[in-house]
Every structure is written in structure tokens, then in C-alpha cells.
C-alpha positions as CSV (number, residue, x, y, z in Angstrom):
1,M,-6.0,17.7,-1.2
2,E,-8.3,18.6,1.8
3,S,-6.3,19.8,4.7
4,I,-6.6,18.1,8.1
5,D,-6.4,19.5,11.6
6,K,-4.3,18.4,14.6
7,F,-7.0,15.9,15.8
8,D,-7.3,14.3,12.3
9,L,-3.5,14.0,12.2
10,A,-3.3,12.5,15.6
11,I,-6.0,10.0,14.7
12,L,-4.1,9.0,11.5
13,Q,-0.9,8.6,13.5
14,E,-2.5,6.5,16.2
15,L,-4.4,4.2,13.7
16,Q,-1.2,3.7,11.6
17,A,0.6,2.5,14.7
18,D,-2.3,0.3,15.9
19,G,-5.4,-0.1,13.7
20,R,-7.0,-2.3,16.4
21,L,-7.5,0.5,18.9
22,T,-11.0,0.8,20.2
23,N,-12.7,4.1,19.7
24,A,-12.5,4.8,23.4
25,E,-8.7,4.1,23.4
26,L,-8.2,6.2,20.3
27,A,-10.3,9.1,21.7
28,Q,-8.3,9.1,25.0
29,R,-5.0,9.1,23.1
30,V,-5.9,12.0,20.8
31,G,-7.7,14.1,23.5
32,L,-11.3,13.9,22.3
33,S,-14.4,12.4,23.7
34,A,-15.7,9.2,22.1
35,A,-18.5,10.6,19.9
36,P,-16.4,13.3,18.2
37,C,-13.5,10.9,17.7
38,W,-15.9,8.4,16.1
39,R,-17.3,11.0,13.8
40,R,-13.8,12.1,12.7
41,V,-12.7,8.6,12.0
42,R,-15.8,8.1,9.8
43,A,-15.2,11.4,8.0
44,L,-11.6,10.4,7.4
45,E,-12.8,7.0,6.0
46,E,-15.4,8.7,3.8
47,A,-13.0,11.2,2.5
48,G,-10.6,8.4,1.5
49,F,-7.8,9.3,3.9
50,I,-8.3,5.9,5.6
51,K,-8.6,3.3,2.9
52,G,-9.1,0.2,5.1
53,Y,-7.7,-1.8,8.0
54,H,-5.7,-5.0,7.8
55,A,-3.4,-7.4,9.7
56,E,0.3,-7.2,8.8
57,I,1.5,-10.7,8.3
58,D,5.2,-11.7,8.5
59,R,5.9,-13.3,5.1
60,H,8.7,-15.4,6.6
61,K,6.4,-17.0,9.2
62,I,4.1,-18.2,6.4
63,G,6.9,-19.6,4.3
64,L,7.4,-16.8,1.8
65,G,11.2,-16.4,2.1
66,V,11.9,-14.9,-1.3
67,L,11.2,-11.3,-2.2
68,A,12.0,-10.4,-5.8
69,F,11.9,-7.1,-7.6
70,V,11.0,-7.6,-11.2
71,R,11.3,-4.9,-13.8
72,V,9.1,-5.6,-16.7
73,D,10.0,-4.2,-20.2
74,T,7.1,-4.1,-22.7
75,E,6.9,-4.5,-26.4
76,R,4.9,-1.4,-26.9
77,V,3.4,1.3,-24.7
78,T,-0.2,1.8,-25.9
79,H,-3.2,2.4,-23.8
80,E,-4.8,-0.9,-24.7
81,A,-1.6,-3.0,-24.3
82,T,-0.9,-1.4,-21.0
83,R,-4.4,-1.9,-19.7
84,R,-4.3,-5.6,-20.6
85,L,-0.9,-6.0,-18.8
86,E,-2.2,-4.1,-15.8
87,D,-5.3,-6.3,-15.6
88,A,-3.2,-9.5,-15.9
89,I,-0.8,-8.4,-13.1
90,R,-3.7,-7.5,-10.8
91,K,-4.8,-11.2,-11.0
92,L,-1.5,-12.6,-9.7
93,P,-1.6,-12.9,-5.9
94,D,2.2,-13.5,-5.8
95,V,2.7,-10.0,-7.1
96,I,2.2,-7.9,-3.9
97,A,3.0,-4.5,-5.5
98,C,3.2,-3.1,-9.0
99,H,4.4,0.4,-10.0
100,Y,4.4,2.1,-13.4
101,I,7.9,3.5,-13.5
102,S,10.0,6.1,-15.3
103,G,13.3,5.3,-16.8
104,T,14.2,1.9,-18.1
105,G,11.3,-0.5,-18.0
106,T,7.6,0.0,-17.8
107,F,6.6,-1.7,-14.5
108,E,8.4,-2.6,-11.3
109,L,6.8,-5.6,-9.5
110,Q,7.4,-7.0,-6.0
111,V,6.9,-10.7,-6.0
112,V,7.0,-13.2,-3.1
113,A,7.7,-16.9,-3.3
114,Q,8.5,-19.8,-1.0
115,D,12.0,-20.3,-2.5
116,L,14.1,-19.7,-5.6
117,D,12.7,-22.8,-7.4
118,S,9.1,-21.7,-6.8
119,F,9.9,-18.1,-8.0
120,S,11.6,-19.5,-11.1
121,A,8.5,-21.6,-11.9
122,F,6.2,-18.6,-11.3
123,A,8.3,-16.4,-13.5
124,R,8.3,-19.0,-16.3
125,Q,4.6,-19.9,-16.1
126,H,3.2,-16.5,-15.4
127,L,5.4,-13.5,-15.7
128,M,7.0,-14.4,-19.0
129,N,3.5,-15.1,-20.4
130,L,2.0,-11.8,-19.4
131,P,0.6,-9.9,-22.4
132,N,3.0,-7.5,-24.1
133,V,6.1,-8.5,-22.1
134,K,9.4,-8.1,-23.9
135,D,11.8,-8.8,-21.1
136,L,12.1,-9.3,-17.3
137,H,15.0,-8.2,-15.1
138,T,15.0,-9.6,-11.6
139,S,16.8,-8.6,-8.4
140,F,16.4,-10.5,-5.1
141,S,16.2,-9.0,-1.6
142,L,19.2,-10.3,0.4
143,G,17.8,-8.9,3.7
144,E,15.2,-6.4,4.8
145,V,16.5,-3.2,6.3
146,K,13.1,-1.5,6.6
147,A,9.6,-2.5,5.5
148,S,6.7,-0.4,6.6
149,S,3.3,0.5,5.3
150,A,3.1,3.5,7.6
151,L,3.3,6.8,5.7
152,P,5.1,9.9,7.0
153,L,2.5,12.5,8.2
154,A,4.7,15.4,9.5
155,H,4.0,17.5,6.4
156,L,0.3,17.5,7.3
157,G,0.9,19.2,10.7
158,G,0.0,22.7,9.6
159,G,-3.4,21.9,8.0
160,T,-6.7,23.1,9.3
161,R,-10.2,22.3,8.3
162,A,-13.4,23.9,9.6
163,R,-15.0,21.2,11.7
164,T,-17.6,23.2,13.7
165,A,-19.8,23.7,10.6
166,Q,-19.8,19.9,10.2
167,G,-20.7,19.4,13.8
168,M,-17.5,17.4,14.4
169,E,-15.9,19.1,17.4
């Protein structure tokens, strides 16, 4: 991984907290002038540190009151069978996250639904019919203690990167 310096770290922290900051606001908060700040943001985007910008929507406000965690057990674990299952999961908008997991099961899905009836219908119509699925094990969220897309950045605090050669100071 490329290391980042204190200005890059500050930019990442500020943009995680508020991705709608103007470049002028961001520059002021991190202690840079506008042009170098803009160049650094572009460099972080191009290097893949910043993957995109989005609005965080409250799922309850839009009527998605159920959050289910679904462990998917597969019939067999082969490259082709796994690829087909992954492709099918990616096409389901109700699945908001999918992780290939260790231990019991192959995948762990996070699924949202309006209510238990709509989740049940989704599971019967879609999840149970995914290719190579042997079994599903579902747990439901009874309440959210913490949900954040912000990543911890403290471990990056010691990194440096030569910026003057890139004309980014």
C-alpha cells in the first residue's frame, strides 16, 4: 500500500465526515490552499483511496425496516460455481452487502426488506433459487447499535509520501 502523509490523512478524514465539502472548505480545514488541496484529492481518487461519493440514506425513512443477515451454504466450492453465485448475488438490489466468509458457510449477506413478509417472499423467490445454494441461515437485526461506512484511519498517521516531486505541495 502506498503511504500517505498528514495532509492526505486529514483530507480523507474530512471527506469521510462530509463528502459535500467544497474544495475551499476542505482546503481551509486541512491547512492547504485550494489548488494543492484539489490536486491531492484528485491524486487520492486516481490512486483508489477515494472510491466515490454518495448520499447515506436512512433505510427506515424509505420503508426498509428489516435488516437480515443471511449465511449461505453452498453445494460445492469450485471456481465456476462460486463465480456464478457471486454474479447472481450482485444482481440482487435487496442484498446490500456480501462477504465471502471463513468458518461455517460460504457467504454472509446483508439483505434489506420492507417487513418480514416481503423478506420471506424475497428469500423464497430469489435467495433459495440462487445457483449452487444448499442452505440459508437467517438472523434479523433487532436494533442498530452502530452503523457506519467511515473507516478508521489512525493507523495511517505515520505514513509519508514524497509530494514535492509530484508538484503537489
